[in-house]
C-alpha atoms as one frame of an Amber mdcrd trajectory, in Angstrom:
protein
  -5.800  -2.973 -14.654  -2.674  -4.440 -13.179  -0.505  -7.494 -13.850   0.813
  -9.088 -10.661   2.899 -12.270 -10.706   3.921 -14.009  -7.491   6.721 -16.575
  -7.537   6.491 -19.044  -4.656   8.760 -21.879  -3.586   8.088 -24.101  -0.575
   5.052 -21.960   0.389   7.152 -18.777   0.559   6.992 -15.930  -1.932  10.544
 -15.227  -3.064   9.916 -12.740  -5.881   7.087 -10.816  -7.517   6.372  -8.698
 -10.567   3.949  -5.780 -10.474   3.176  -3.885 -13.671   2.958  -0.643 -11.668
   6.604  -1.124 -10.587   7.658  -2.477 -13.992  10.265  -4.961 -12.791  10.769
  -8.053 -10.661  11.290  -7.402  -6.956  13.013  -9.846  -4.595  11.228 -10.803
  -1.388  13.916 -13.193  -0.059  17.635 -13.819  -0.661  16.679 -16.581  -3.135
  14.615 -14.031  -5.026  17.517 -11.578  -5.343  19.341 -13.754  -7.875  16.136
 -14.562  -9.739  14.945 -10.935  -9.878  18.352  -9.769 -11.076  18.350 -12.428
 -13.805  14.873 -11.554 -15.122  15.381  -7.778 -14.828  18.575  -8.067 -16.920
  16.709  -9.974 -19.647  15.367  -6.822 -21.326  13.514  -8.652 -24.103  11.531
 -10.776 -21.646  10.972  -7.828 -19.294   9.418  -5.809 -22.141   7.214  -8.805
 -22.968   5.987  -9.044 -19.361   5.398  -5.288 -19.158   3.381  -5.425 -22.379
   1.245  -8.314 -21.163  -0.829  -5.912 -19.082  -2.187  -4.495 -22.354  -2.261
  -7.614 -24.524  -3.568 -10.034 -21.906  -4.883  -8.309 -18.771  -6.831  -5.393
 -20.281  -8.128  -7.579 -23.108  -9.417 -10.320 -20.793 -10.734  -7.822 -18.237
 -12.910  -6.259 -20.927 -14.329  -9.660 -21.833 -14.798 -11.031 -18.301 -15.800
  -7.880 -16.411 -19.547  -8.106 -17.222 -19.609 -11.651 -15.812 -17.548 -10.974
 -12.668 -17.294  -7.397 -11.429 -20.761  -6.304 -12.586 -22.468  -9.413 -11.212
 -22.161  -8.731  -7.516 -25.181  -9.616  -5.395 -26.020  -9.053  -1.759 -25.026
 -12.197   0.155 -27.664 -14.116   2.078 -26.544 -15.246   5.513 -28.389 -17.355
   8.045 -26.987 -17.893  11.537 -28.333 -20.553  13.869 -27.148 -21.883  17.215
 -26.135 -25.534  17.523 -25.521 -27.616  20.622 -21.813 -28.300  21.053 -20.865
 -31.979  21.158 -18.488 -31.363  24.080 -21.123 -29.771  26.341 -23.854 -31.658
  28.215 -27.334 -31.396  26.688 -29.611 -28.747  28.175
């Protein structure tokens, strides 16, 4: 189980946190200042690192039977349609 947080501004990811890395990583110059700020806040960083156990693993155990274990074979039906831009045949 993994905790991944993506921080996005103006449709561009500028920073992310991955529990496997254990810190915030900048993806853009804007994210460099933000990542440095959050990585230097040791109390908050420990809280975020711990959330993988208190939140992610806990909720995964509850939700897994209803999501991961409930996969079914998809049913697909393909049919040809006349295009509106082509003359009728």
